[in-house]
C-alpha positions in Angstrom: 0.0 0.0 0.0 1.2 3.5 -0.7 2.5 5.7 2.1 0.2 8.0 4.0 1.4 11.2 2.2 0.7 9.6 -1.2 -2.8 8.4 0.0 -3.6 11.8 1.4 -2.5 13.7 -1.8 -4.5 11.3 -4.0 -7.6 12.0 -2.0 -7.0 15.7 -1.8 -6.6 15.8 -5.6 -9.6 13.7 -6.2 -11.9 15.9 -4.0 -10.5 19.2 -5.3 -12.6 22.2 -4.4 -15.3 19.9 -2.9 -12.9 19.0 0.0 -13.7 22.2 1.9 -17.5 21.6 1.4 -17.4 18.4 3.5 -16.8 20.3 6.7 -18.6 23.5 5.5 -21.8 21.7 4.5 -22.0 19.8 7.8 -21.5 23.0 9.8 -24.2 24.8 7.7 -26.7 21.9 8.3 -26.0 21.3 12.0 -24.5 24.5 13.4 -21.7 22.3 14.8 -18.1 21.6 13.4 -17.5 18.2 11.8 -13.8 18.3 12.7 -11.6 20.5 14.8 -10.3 23.0 12.3 -8.8 25.3 15.0 -5.4 25.0 13.3 -6.9 26.3 10.1 -6.1 23.1 8.2 -9.4 21.5 7.5 -7.9 19.1 5.1 -5.6 17.7 7.8 -8.5 17.6 10.3 -10.7 15.6 7.8 -7.8 13.2 6.9 -6.9 12.5 10.6 -10.5 12.5 12.0 -11.4 9.5 14.1 -14.7 9.5 12.2 -15.0 7.5 9.0 -15.7 10.0 6.2 -16.6 8.8 2.7 -18.0 11.1 0.0 -19.4 10.2 -3.4 -20.4 12.4 -6.3 -23.7 13.0 -8.1 -23.2 10.7 -11.1 -26.1 8.3 -12.1 -24.0 5.6 -10.5 -22.3 7.6 -7.7 -18.6 7.2 -7.4 -16.4 7.8 -4.4 -14.1 10.8 -4.6 -13.0 11.1 -1.0 -12.3 8.8 1.9 -10.2 9.8 4.9 -7.5 7.7 6.6 -9.9 6.0 9.0 -12.1 4.9 6.1 -9.1 3.5 4.2 -8.0 1.6 7.2 -11.5 0.2 8.0 -12.2 -0.9 4.5 -8.6 -2.1 3.9 -8.3 -0.2 0.7 -5.9 2.2 -0.9 -6.8 5.6 -2.1 -6.3 4.3 -5.7 -8.8 1.5 -5.1 -11.4 3.8 -3.3 -11.3 6.7 -5.8 -13.9 6.1 -8.5 -15.4 3.0 -7.0 -19.2 2.9 -7.2 -20.3 3.8 -3.7 -22.9 1.0 -3.6 -20.1 -1.5 -3.5 -19.3 -0.5 0.1 -22.5 -2.3 1.2 -23.3 -6.0 1.0 -25.4 -6.8 -2.0 -28.3 -8.1 0.2 -28.2 -4.9 2.2 -28.0 -2.3 -0.6 -31.7 -1.5 -0.2 -30.8 0.2 3.2 -28.4 2.4 1.3 -31.0 3.2 -1.3 -33.5 4.2 1.4 -31.0 6.7 2.8 -30.2 8.2 -0.6 -34.0 8.6 -1.2 -34.4 10.2 2.2 -31.7 12.7 1.3 -33.9 13.9 -1.6 -36.4 15.1 1.0 -34.0 16.3 3.7 -30.4 17.4 3.5 -29.3 15.3 6.5 -30.3 11.8 7.6 -29.4 9.8 10.8 -28.9 6.1 10.2 -29.1 3.8 13.2 -27.3 0.8 11.7 -26.1 -0.7 8.5 -23.8 -3.4 7.4 -20.7 -2.7 5.3 -18.0 -4.9 3.9 -14.3 -4.3 3.7 -12.2 -5.4 0.7 -11.0 -8.4 2.8 -14.6 -9.6 3.1 -14.8 -8.7 6.8 -18.3 -7.4 7.5 -19.0 -4.7 10.1 -22.1 -2.9 11.3 -22.0 0.8 11.4 -23.6 2.5 14.4 -25.3 5.9 14.4 -24.1 7.1 11.0 -24.9 10.4 9.5 -25.4 11.2 5.8 -25.7 14.6 4.4 -25.8 16.4 1.0 -22.6 18.1 0.1 -24.1 21.6 -0.4 -22.4 24.7 -1.4 -23.6 28.2 -0.3 -26.0 28.4 -3.2 -27.6 25.1 -2.2 -26.2 23.1 -5.1 -25.5 19.5 -4.3 -22.0 18.2 -5.1 -22.3 14.8 -3.6 -23.3 12.9 -0.5 -21.2 12.4 2.7 -21.4 9.3 5.0 -19.8 9.5 8.4 -19.7 7.5 11.5 -17.6 7.1 14.7 -18.6 3.6 15.7 -18.8 0.2 14.2 -18.8 -3.4 15.3 -17.2 -6.3 13.5 -19.5 -9.1 12.5 -18.3 -12.7 12.8 -18.6 -14.5 9.4 -21.6 -16.8 9.2 
């Protein structure tokens, strides 16, 4: 796997100007900061956050354009593998209806709380996410540039 600097640069380049919108849109929707940007380096704060942060675009088949260090570690993937991957592949095939339900809810509301959901790492290891949040990546004019999924907790599921 590439070193951390290479991974971070790849994600920063993939996200481009949308990177700042991740934290900005969360703050606009909640009135709270997503990450501690006190140092002024929001990119660093997003990358190092203990929260899993994954963002996909608005394509007909949405593709991931950003995942932070915690997401890469949890999913056992490199930036190269994550960038451009259809976002529905993060969920197990039999559980993708849950993900679709969340995306449909985001059409009615710009933020959705998700109690649980099962995801799968590249190794096949399954894990249940706990209290996730998804929100529309909105700019100041209200244009949607993607969807963010974020969570602080997960539990590994023993293989059946």
